[in-house]
Z-matrix of the N, CA and C atoms (Angstrom, degrees):
N
C 1 1.433
C 2 1.485 1 114.83
N 3 1.251 2 115.46 1 144.38
C 4 1.474 3 121.42 2 179.70
C 5 1.572 4 107.64 3 -78.31
N 6 1.358 5 113.91 4 163.90
C 7 1.421 6 118.48 5 171.29
C 8 1.505 7 110.43 6 -73.98
N 9 1.287 8 117.29 7 132.76
C 10 1.491 9 121.11 8 -175.96
C 11 1.477 10 113.11 9 -63.33
N 12 1.319 11 119.17 10 -16.69
C 13 1.450 12 122.99 11 175.80
C 14 1.524 13 110.35 12 -67.70
N 15 1.325 14 116.15 13 -18.69
C 16 1.470 15 121.96 14 -178.98
C 17 1.526 16 109.78 15 -76.68
N 18 1.383 17 117.01 16 -5.54
C 19 1.469 18 120.73 17 -178.51
C 20 1.522 19 112.01 18 -102.82
N 21 1.266 20 117.14 19 137.13
C 22 1.497 21 119.46 20 178.79
C 23 1.513 22 108.25 21 -128.62
N 24 1.297 23 116.35 22 117.25
C 25 1.454 24 126.22 23 -176.61
C 26 1.529 25 108.90 24 -88.47
N 27 1.327 26 114.01 25 137.93
C 28 1.471 27 118.79 26 174.78
C 29 1.540 28 110.30 27 -136.54
N 30 1.283 29 117.94 28 150.47
C 31 1.439 30 126.01 29 -175.47
C 32 1.493 31 118.04 30 -111.96
N 33 1.403 32 113.75 31 -4.02
C 34 1.425 33 121.41 32 -179.59
C 35 1.576 34 105.05 33 -151.66
N 36 1.294 35 113.68 34 175.20
C 37 1.466 36 118.29 35 -179.29
C 38 1.500 37 113.40 36 -44.65
N 39 1.343 38 114.92 37 125.70
C 40 1.511 39 114.80 38 179.64
C 41 1.518 40 111.32 39 -81.79
N 42 1.262 41 118.03 40 166.60
C 43 1.470 42 123.43 41 176.89
C 44 1.508 43 106.70 42 -58.22
N 45 1.337 44 116.29 43 147.41
C 46 1.450 45 123.11 44 178.58
C 47 1.495 46 113.39 45 -80.66
N 48 1.279 47 116.09 46 -8.77
C 49 1.504 48 123.89 47 178.47
C 50 1.524 49 110.27 48 -61.13
N 51 1.309 50 114.59 49 130.35
C 52 1.457 51 125.55 50 -179.11
C 53 1.557 52 114.95 51 56.83
N 54 1.359 53 117.75 52 32.78
C 55 1.433 54 125.04 53 173.03
C 56 1.381 55 112.02 54 -117.28
N 57 1.321 56 121.28 55 144.09
C 58 1.452 57 128.17 56 177.83
C 59 1.555 58 111.32 57 -68.99
N 60 1.319 59 113.77 58 148.32
C 61 1.492 60 119.72 59 -177.69
C 62 1.554 61 109.56 60 -54.47
N 63 1.326 62 118.81 61 -42.79
C 64 1.477 63 121.26 62 -178.45
C 65 1.444 64 114.38 63 -63.29
N 66 1.363 65 119.11 64 -30.22
C 67 1.415 66 123.60 65 174.07
C 68 1.485 67 111.26 66 -69.35
N 69 1.358 68 116.13 67 -44.76
C 70 1.452 69 120.82 68 -178.42
C 71 1.577 70 109.56 69 -63.26
N 72 1.338 71 113.91 70 -40.63
C 73 1.449 72 122.03 71 177.32
C 74 1.570 73 110.61 72 -60.85
N 75 1.288 74 118.26 73 -34.39
C 76 1.419 75 121.24 74 176.41
C 77 1.521 76 110.55 75 -65.74
N 78 1.326 77 117.66 76 -47.04
C 79 1.523 78 121.29 77 174.38
C 80 1.466 79 109.20 78 -60.19
N 81 1.329 80 122.23 79 -39.14
C 82 1.439 81 124.57 80 -178.97
C 83 1.519 82 110.32 81 -57.71
N 84 1.346 83 117.32 82 -47.83
C 85 1.470 84 125.15 83 -179.49
C 86 1.518 85 110.03 84 -63.72
N 87 1.379 86 116.03 85 -51.75
C 88 1.459 87 118.26 86 -179.27
C 89 1.525 88 114.38 87 -58.39
N 90 1.364 89 114.91 88 -40.23
C 91 1.512 90 120.10 89 175.79
C 92 1.537 91 109.09 90 -64.32
N 93 1.286 92 115.99 91 -43.92
C 94 1.431 93 120.77 92 -172.95
C 95 1.566 94 111.17 93 -63.02
N 96 1.323 95 115.76 94 -37.84
C 97 1.505 96 119.47 95 -178.81
C 98 1.519 97 112.70 96 -98.60
N 99 1.296 98 114.81 97 8.02
C 100 1.512 99 116.88 98 170.78
C 101 1.546 100 114.93 99 77.13
N 102 1.324 101 112.53 100 34.27
C 103 1.545 102 115.09 101 175.87
C 104 1.509 103 108.64 102 -99.20
N 105 1.291 104 114.27 103 120.94
C 106 1.538 105 122.75 104 175.99
C 107 1.504 106 104.58 105 -79.93
N 108 1.316 107 114.88 106 149.76
C 109 1.531 108 125.67 107 176.38
C 110 1.450 109 111.80 108 -150.09
N 111 1.319 110 110.96 109 156.46
C 112 1.464 111 120.05 110 168.29
C 113 1.469 112 105.88 111 -124.23
N 114 1.286 113 118.41 112 135.68
C 115 1.435 114 124.61 113 -174.75
C 116 1.486 115 114.82 114 -122.19
N 117 1.336 116 115.64 115 158.75
C 118 1.426 117 120.50 116 167.68
C 119 1.522 118 109.37 117 -138.37
N 120 1.372 119 113.49 118 134.16
C 121 1.455 120 118.14 119 174.64
C 122 1.565 121 103.54 120 -93.11
N 123 1.352 122 112.75 121 140.13
C 124 1.434 123 121.11 122 -172.97
C 125 1.559 124 110.31 123 -146.21
N 126 1.312 125 117.43 124 171.15
C 127 1.433 126 120.04 125 175.48
C 128 1.522 127 108.75 126 -62.68
N 129 1.366 128 119.40 127 151.94
C 130 1.419 129 121.60 128 177.87
C 131 1.562 130 112.88 129 -48.72
N 132 1.289 131 116.36 130 133.04
C 133 1.479 132 123.09 131 -176.98
C 134 1.525 133 108.61 132 -122.69
N 135 1.323 134 116.06 133 111.75
C 136 1.457 135 118.57 134 176.30
C 137 1.565 136 116.41 135 -92.12
N 138 1.301 137 114.71 136 -9.31
C 139 1.523 138 120.74 137 -178.71
C 140 1.498 139 107.22 138 -136.79
N 141 1.362 140 109.98 139 159.62
C 142 1.503 141 116.25 140 177.18
C 143 1.585 142 109.69 141 -64.14
N 144 1.342 143 115.67 142 -32.58
C 145 1.416 144 115.48 143 178.36
C 146 1.524 145 113.99 144 -62.26
N 147 1.259 146 116.30 145 -31.63
C 148 1.503 147 120.75 146 178.75
C 149 1.483 148 114.24 147 -70.02
N 150 1.314 149 116.61 148 -3.48
C 151 1.517 150 122.12 149 -175.81
C 152 1.546 151 111.12 150 -106.45
N 153 1.361 152 120.37 151 11.02
C 154 1.420 153 120.84 152 178.96
C 155 1.524 154 113.75 153 -55.78
N 156 1.330 155 116.77 154 -48.37
C 157 1.482 156 119.15 155 178.83
C 158 1.498 157 110.52 156 -61.24
N 159 1.325 158 120.59 157 -43.38
C 160 1.503 159 120.64 158 178.79
C 161 1.511 160 110.10 159 -63.53
N 162 1.335 161 121.47 160 -36.41
C 163 1.437 162 124.67 161 176.08
C 164 1.540 163 109.15 162 -57.54
N 165 1.303 164 113.77 163 -50.89
C 166 1.496 165 120.86 164 179.89
C 167 1.489 166 113.86 165 -59.15
N 168 1.378 167 115.06 166 -45.69
C 169 1.520 168 118.67 167 -178.52
C 170 1.505 169 110.34 168 -67.82
N 171 1.372 170 119.01 169 -39.27
C 172 1.446 171 120.52 170 -179.01
C 173 1.629 172 110.94 171 -85.13
N 174 1.337 173 117.85 172 -12.05
C 175 1.402 174 120.52 173 -174.43
C 176 1.588 175 110.26 174 54.79
N 177 1.254 176 114.05 175 57.31
C 178 1.507 177 119.96 176 -176.14
C 179 1.565 178 107.34 177 -150.95
N 180 1.269 179 114.95 178 151.12
C 181 1.430 180 120.22 179 171.82
C 182 1.542 181 107.65 180 -91.19
N 183 1.334 182 113.61 181 121.08
C 184 1.442 183 120.12 182 -176.62
C 185 1.545 184 107.63 183 -83.08
N 186 1.288 185 116.82 184 129.80
C 187 1.498 186 123.35 185 -176.85
C 188 1.527 187 111.28 186 -73.87
N 189 1.297 188 117.37 187 141.53
C 190 1.459 189 127.55 188 165.97
C 191 1.514 190 107.95 189 -76.75
N 192 1.313 191 121.34 190 124.98
C 193 1.475 192 124.84 191 178.53
C 194 1.569 193 106.93 192 -117.94
N 195 1.307 194 113.73 193 123.42
C 196 1.466 195 120.40 194 179.46
C 197 1.493 196 112.64 195 -117.54
N 198 1.276 197 118.55 196 133.76
C 199 1.454 198 126.60 197 179.32
C 200 1.516 199 105.45 198 -99.52
N 201 1.362 200 117.57 199 112.42
C 202 1.459 201 119.09 200 -176.21
C 203 1.497 202 110.52 201 -125.61
N 204 1.326 203 113.73 202 163.00
C 205 1.523 204 118.09 203 176.95
C 206 1.539 205 108.26 204 -150.22
N 207 1.343 206 113.72 205 164.67
C 208 1.447 207 117.89 206 177.43
C 209 1.561 208 107.71 207 -79.77
N 210 1.324 209 115.79 208 175.49
C 211 1.503 210 118.15 209 -174.62
C 212 1.554 211 110.98 210 -67.76
N 213 1.370 212 118.73 211 -23.53
C 214 1.435 213 119.63 212 -178.61
C 215 1.528 214 111.56 213 -85.82
N 216 1.362 215 115.17 214 -7.00
C 217 1.508 216 123.05 215 -177.91
C 218 1.511 217 110.13 216 57.33
N 219 1.386 218 112.95 217 44.58
C 220 1.501 219 120.64 218 177.02
C 221 1.543 220 109.74 219 -115.65
N 222 1.317 221 120.69 220 -17.82
C 223 1.418 222 123.11 221 179.23
C 224 1.543 223 108.56 222 -126.24
N 225 1.283 224 114.98 223 128.55
C 226 1.480 225 121.95 224 -177.03
C 227 1.525 226 111.85 225 -116.72
N 228 1.323 227 114.04 226 142.95
C 229 1.470 228 117.86 227 -178.51
C 230 1.516 229 110.20 228 -134.16
N 231 1.332 230 116.96 229 147.10
C 232 1.445 231 125.03 230 172.02
C 233 1.537 232 105.38 231 -111.21
N 234 1.309 233 115.72 232 109.46
C 235 1.464 234 121.06 233 178.14
C 236 1.523 235 111.27 234 -98.09
N 237 1.300 236 115.91 235 125.82
C 238 1.485 237 120.11 236 175.88
C 239 1.497 238 109.30 237 -113.52
N 240 1.351 239 113.92 238 128.88
C 241 1.476 240 115.68 239 -170.60
C 242 1.576 241 104.59 240 -149.19
N 243 1.355 242 113.79 241 168.03
C 244 1.491 243 113.95 242 175.97
C 245 1.568 244 113.73 243 -62.79
N 246 1.266 245 112.99 244 142.62
C 247 1.427 246 116.93 245 -172.98
C 248 1.497 247 116.20 246 -64.00
N 249 1.334 248 115.34 247 -25.98
C 250 1.510 249 120.60 248 179.99
C 251 1.480 250 113.97 249 -94.94
N 252 1.285 251 120.80 250 5.25
C 253 1.465 252 125.50 251 -176.84
C 254 1.536 253 109.53 252 -93.21
N 255 1.343 254 114.56 253 135.08
C 256 1.477 255 120.69 254 173.68
C 257 1.481 256 113.98 255 -75.14
N 258 1.289 257 118.62 256 136.21
C 259 1.444 258 123.94 257 -174.58
C 260 1.546 259 109.32 258 -97.14
N 261 1.342 260 118.62 259 125.11
C 262 1.410 261 123.68 260 178.46
C 263 1.561 262 106.46 261 -120.17
N 264 1.235 263 119.12 262 112.52
C 265 1.483 264 122.03 263 -174.34
C 266 1.502 265 113.32 264 -58.97
N 267 1.312 266 115.62 265 -36.22
C 268 1.497 267 116.64 266 -175.27
C 269 1.553 268 108.76 267 -66.64
N 270 1.321 269 121.13 268 -31.56
C 271 1.481 270 121.65 269 177.46
C 272 1.515 271 111.64 270 -66.15
N 273 1.315 272 116.61 271 -35.60
C 274 1.435 273 118.94 272 178.88
C 275 1.509 274 115.42 273 -79.27
N 276 1.335 275 113.33 274 -40.69
C 277 1.524 276 119.77 275 -179.27
C 278 1.526 277 110.55 276 -55.49
N 279 1.301 278 119.94 277 -46.02
C 280 1.399 279 124.28 278 -178.89
C 281 1.609 280 109.50 279 -59.63
N 282 1.315 281 114.28 280 -46.99
C 283 1.501 282 118.89 281 -172.84
C 284 1.539 283 110.42 282 -69.19
N 285 1.317 284 118.33 283 -28.10
C 286 1.504 285 118.50 284 -178.20
C 287 1.549 286 111.51 285 -105.90
N 288 1.380 287 115.42 286 10.85
C 289 1.454 288 121.88 287 -178.71
C 290 1.536 289 111.03 288 46.78
N 291 1.280 290 117.02 289 59.72
C 292 1.419 291 125.78 290 178.74
C 293 1.506 292 110.67 291 -120.03
N 294 1.271 293 113.32 292 151.95
C 295 1.482 294 117.31 293 168.20
C 296 1.472 295 107.27 294 -66.31
N 297 1.309 296 115.18 295 -177.35
C 298 1.475 297 120.49 296 179.70
C 299 1.510 298 109.43 297 -51.52
N 300 1.358 299 116.44 298 136.56
C 301 1.369 300 125.43 299 177.73
C 302 1.614 301 111.28 300 -101.21
N 303 1.303 302 110.65 301 149.08
C 304 1.521 303 114.74 302 173.11
C 305 1.517 304 106.81 303 -143.11
N 306 1.297 305 116.70 304 174.11
C 307 1.475 306 120.57 305 -175.87
C 308 1.585 307 104.13 306 -77.49
N 309 1.322 308 114.84 307 136.67
C 310 1.373 309 119.26 308 178.06
C 311 1.573 310 111.17 309 -79.66
N 312 1.298 311 115.16 310 160.06
C 313 1.445 312 118.54 311 -174.52
C 314 1.535 313 113.96 312 -75.46
N 315 1.284 314 116.35 313 161.04
C 316 1.423 315 120.56 314 175.56
C 317 1.513 316 112.57 315 -63.44
N 318 1.349 317 113.67 316 -34.68
C 319 1.500 318 118.75 317 177.45
C 320 1.531 319 111.67 318 -60.83
N 321 1.379 320 114.47 319 -48.95
C 322 1.437 321 116.42 320 178.31
C 323 1.514 322 114.06 321 -64.15
N 324 1.295 323 114.87 322 -32.81
C 325 1.506 324 121.13 323 178.79
C 326 1.512 325 106.92 324 -63.04
N 327 1.315 326 118.44 325 -49.50
C 328 1.456 327 121.79 326 179.38
C 329 1.492 328 114.87 327 -63.89
N 330 1.380 329 117.24 328 -43.07
C 331 1.429 330 123.93 329 179.12
C 332 1.577 331 111.78 330 -59.93
N 333 1.397 332 114.49 331 -45.49
C 334 1.446 333 118.03 332 -170.68
C 335 1.511 334 113.07 333 -91.61
N 336 1.399 335 118.09 334 -30.65
C 337 1.475 336 120.39 335 -170.97
C 338 1.521 337 110.73 336 -124.30
N 339 1.317 338 118.25 337 -1.05
C 340 1.480 339 120.22 338 179.34
C 341 1.522 340 112.63 339 60.57
N 342 1.304 341 114.58 340 31.40
C 343 1.492 342 120.91 341 -175.92
C 344 1.518 343 109.78 342 -128.64
N 345 1.292 344 118.27 343 140.93
C 346 1.448 345 124.13 344 178.26
C 347 1.620 346 108.16 345 -96.55
N 348 1.270 347 116.29 346 152.99
C 349 1.418 348 121.91 347 177.61
C 350 1.568 349 109.12 348 -49.34
N 351 1.330 350 114.30 349 139.34
C 352 1.513 351 122.39 350 -177.47
C 353 1.528 352 112.06 351 92.11
N 354 1.290 353 119.80 352 -11.31
C 355 1.447 354 127.09 353 -177.55
C 356 1.505 355 114.57 354 -116.06
N 357 1.342 356 115.59 355 -2.61
C 358 1.460 357 121.87 356 -172.83
C 359 1.526 358 109.04 357 -52.56
N 360 1.359 359 114.45 358 138.87
C 361 1.454 360 122.60 359 -172.65
C 362 1.485 361 108.87 360 -161.95
N 363 1.376 362 115.32 361 153.58
C 364 1.486 363 120.32 362 172.87
C 365 1.504 364 113.01 363 -58.01
N 366 1.385 365 115.77 364 -25.06
C 367 1.411 366 120.09 365 -177.84
C 368 1.545 367 113.68 366 -69.32
N 369 1.343 368 115.37 367 -15.28
C 370 1.480 369 119.49 368 176.01
C 371 1.526 370 111.17 369 -64.64
N 372 1.301 371 118.44 370 -20.12
C 373 1.493 372 122.79 371 -179.21
C 374 1.510 373 112.77 372 -63.46
N 375 1.371 374 117.07 373 -16.88
C 376 1.504 375 118.88 374 176.19
C 377 1.551 376 109.54 375 -64.31
N 378 1.350 377 115.91 376 -24.88
C 379 1.386 378 121.98 377 -175.22
C 380 1.544 379 114.06 378 -92.84
N 381 1.319 380 116.15 379 -11.64
C 382 1.500 381 126.49 380 178.64
C 383 1.472 382 110.85 381 -86.76
N 384 1.320 383 119.75 382 62.72
C 385 1.434 384 123.84 383 -175.90
C 386 1.510 385 114.39 384 -61.80
N 387 1.378 386 116.69 385 -29.63
C 388 1.406 387 122.08 386 179.49
C 389 1.525 388 117.82 387 -89.80
N 390 1.370 389 112.91 388 3.25
C 391 1.479 390 122.25 389 178.55
C 392 1.485 391 111.93 390 54.50
N 393 1.259 392 116.81 391 49.33
C 394 1.481 393 121.04 392 177.67
C 395 1.516 394 111.89 393 -85.17
N 396 1.334 395 116.30 394 -15.07
C 397 1.519 396 118.81 395 177.93
C 398 1.492 397 109.11 396 -106.01
N 399 1.327 398 114.80 397 131.53
C 400 1.455 399 119.38 398 176.11
C 401 1.528 400 109.48 399 -89.95
N 402 1.323 401 114.98 400 135.83
C 403 1.439 402 121.32 401 179.04
C 404 1.483 403 113.97 402 -94.52
N 405 1.334 404 116.68 403 120.84
C 406 1.430 405 125.20 404 -178.06
C 407 1.538 406 106.85 405 -120.97
N 408 1.336 407 116.41 406 130.71
C 409 1.439 408 119.89 407 175.28
C 410 1.541 409 111.11 408 -127.90
N 411 1.287 410 114.85 409 133.84
C 412 1.459 411 119.60 410 176.24
C 413 1.548 412 107.89 411 -73.50
N 414 1.361 413 119.87 412 126.89
C 415 1.420 414 123.20 413 -173.10
C 416 1.573 415 110.84 414 -54.36
N 417 1.292 416 117.48 415 -32.52
C 418 1.508 417 118.43 416 179.87
C 419 1.506 418 112.51 417 -58.63
N 420 1.313 419 121.26 418 -26.04
C 421 1.455 420 123.76 419 -178.59
C 422 1.555 421 105.86 420 -65.96
N 423 1.345 422 119.49 421 -36.40
C 424 1.383 423 122.67 422 -171.52
C 425 1.562 424 114.21 423 -76.43
N 426 1.370 425 114.96 424 -5.93
C 427 1.455 426 120.13 425 175.06
C 428 1.542 427 114.82 426 -69.90
N 429 1.306 428 114.53 427 -20.54
C 430 1.446 429 117.72 428 -178.23
C 431 1.513 430 112.29 429 -90.01
N 432 1.374 431 119.67 430 149.33
C 433 1.462 432 123.18 431 -177.31
C 434 1.563 433 106.90 432 -71.18
N 435 1.312 434 116.03 433 -36.31
C 436 1.459 435 121.50 434 -175.43
C 437 1.524 436 111.09 435 -124.85
N 438 1.307 437 115.97 436 152.79
C 439 1.489 438 120.33 437 177.01
C 440 1.525 439 108.73 438 -131.16
N 441 1.305 440 118.64 439 156.06
C 442 1.427 441 125.03 440 -179.58
C 443 1.511 442 111.13 441 -115.13
N 444 1.332 443 117.23 442 128.81
C 445 1.486 444 124.41 443 178.69
C 446 1.490 445 109.68 444 -142.32
N 447 1.291 446 115.81 445 152.62
C 448 1.507 447 123.41 446 170.33
C 449 1.510 448 109.66 447 -74.52
N 450 1.300 449 118.80 448 141.81
C 451 1.451 450 120.99 449 172.14
C 452 1.565 451 111.20 450 -86.26
N 453 1.312 452 114.27 451 56.95
C 454 1.483 453 126.76 452 176.14
C 455 1.537 454 111.41 453 72.14
N 456 1.356 455 120.80 454 11.04
C 457 1.469 456 124.63 455 176.06
C 458 1.519 457 103.86 456 -139.58
N 459 1.377 458 116.94 457 151.01
C 460 1.394 459 118.85 458 -176.35
C 461 1.548 460 113.17 459 -102.43
N 462 1.358 461 114.45 460 29.76
C 463 1.459 462 122.37 461 176.17
C 464 1.551 463 111.23 462 -116.87
N 465 1.368 464 114.27 463 6.82
C 466 1.436 465 119.98 464 -179.59
C 467 1.573 466 106.27 465 -147.98
N 468 1.309 467 116.45 466 148.72
C 469 1.476 468 120.34 467 175.89
C 470 1.498 469 103.34 468 -139.10
N 471 1.372 470 111.95 469 140.57
C 472 1.467 471 124.23 470 -179.90
C 473 1.551 472 110.52 471 -112.31
N 474 1.333 473 115.61 472 142.54
C 475 1.457 474 124.51 473 169.48
C 476 1.475 475 107.27 474 -102.75
N 477 1.329 476 116.91 475 124.38
C 478 1.463 477 121.83 476 -179.91
C 479 1.567 478 107.25 477 -136.24
N 480 1.317 479 114.03 478 157.17
C 481 1.412 480 119.44 479 177.29
C 482 1.526 481 111.94 480 -72.22
N 483 1.291 482 116.69 481 134.93
C 484 1.455 483 120.51 482 179.50
C 485 1.513 484 109.87 483 -59.48
N 486 1.367 485 117.85 484 -40.25
C 487 1.433 486 120.51 485 178.00
C 488 1.522 487 114.21 486 -60.12
N 489 1.382 488 116.72 487 -33.50
C 490 1.442 489 118.53 488 176.94
C 491 1.493 490 111.90 489 -69.53
N 492 1.333 491 116.37 490 -34.08
C 493 1.476 492 120.20 491 180.00
C 494 1.540 493 108.57 492 -66.35
N 495 1.331 494 115.76 493 -44.71
C 496 1.471 495 120.87 494 -178.00
C 497 1.532 496 113.80 495 -70.66
N 498 1.322 497 116.06 496 -40.43
C 499 1.464 498 120.84 497 -167.18
C 500 1.529 499 113.48 498 -104.78
N 501 1.353 500 117.60 499 -14.25
C 502 1.474 501 117.53 500 177.07
C 503 1.538 502 108.82 501 -122.55
N 504 1.304 503 119.41 502 -52.57
C 505 1.486 504 119.04 503 -170.32
C 506 1.520 505 111.45 504 -68.04
N 507 1.347 506 117.51 505 -54.03
C 508 1.475 507 119.50 506 -178.64
C 509 1.513 508 113.09 507 -57.27
N 510 1.377 509 118.88 508 -49.51
C 511 1.485 510 119.07 509 171.72
C 512 1.463 511 114.90 510 -51.17
N 513 1.350 512 116.53 511 -41.82
C 514 1.497 513 121.58 512 -178.29
C 515 1.518 514 110.16 513 -61.01
N 516 1.368 515 118.83 514 -41.61
C 517 1.468 516 120.09 515 178.79
C 518 1.459 517 115.59 516 -75.42
N 519 1.374 518 116.55 517 -21.12
C 520 1.456 519 121.23 518 179.12
C 521 1.559 520 113.07 519 81.24
N 522 1.319 521 116.69 520 9.38
C 523 1.459 522 119.39 521 -178.05
C 524 1.613 523 108.14 522 -83.75
N 525 1.276 524 114.38 523 148.16
C 526 1.403 525 121.13 524 176.46
C 527 1.513 526 107.83 525 -88.36
N 528 1.293 527 118.23 526 139.50
C 529 1.475 528 123.65 527 -179.63
C 530 1.534 529 111.39 528 -102.33
N 531 1.339 530 113.02 529 129.72
C 532 1.468 531 120.14 530 172.83
C 533 1.448 532 108.66 531 -108.84
N 534 1.361 533 120.20 532 119.89
C 535 1.414 534 123.33 533 174.06
C 536 1.498 535 114.26 534 -90.44
N 537 1.315 536 116.97 535 137.44
C 538 1.475 537 119.93 536 -176.89
C 539 1.567 538 107.89 537 -134.84
N 540 1.324 539 116.90 538 165.05
C 541 1.424 540 122.53 539 175.53
C 542 1.518 541 107.19 540 -121.88
N 543 1.383 542 113.37 541 109.36
C 544 1.471 543 117.94 542 -176.85
C 545 1.579 544 108.27 543 -99.79
């Protein structure tokens, strides 16, 4: 565990100083569409396990975000599921009528969502203007009032209302949502 003094909580848009353009663009969109958020800056987190302190500070379950593709690498999916749930590809493949799924490459993730591995988030959909990535959410995620996501970087995590993601953010991006039960 990191030292909790390495964590900085914020309740409104943070200063743009020392932040990547894609993170600032995430705040721009959230502010534009009226989504309130609470955030915490933290040490770089490459896994969901590394976010336990951030979850505790924000009092939110941080979602696991997986970038998947079919074997031909022609169809891409962003799967959002509970962070503590085990992912079994066969359960998902059947529900979305897809051939065998595998993890998409970091190169495709950057090209389509402007996100590097370890920073994957629903907020990357703001960069997928051509809707090449299908959004899939495990229904269990929607049971919580709030969700936790990175703002396209893995050194910050945001707490947002589930209702705002469903009724403001997803409609803003124009992506279709597929609900599954994993």
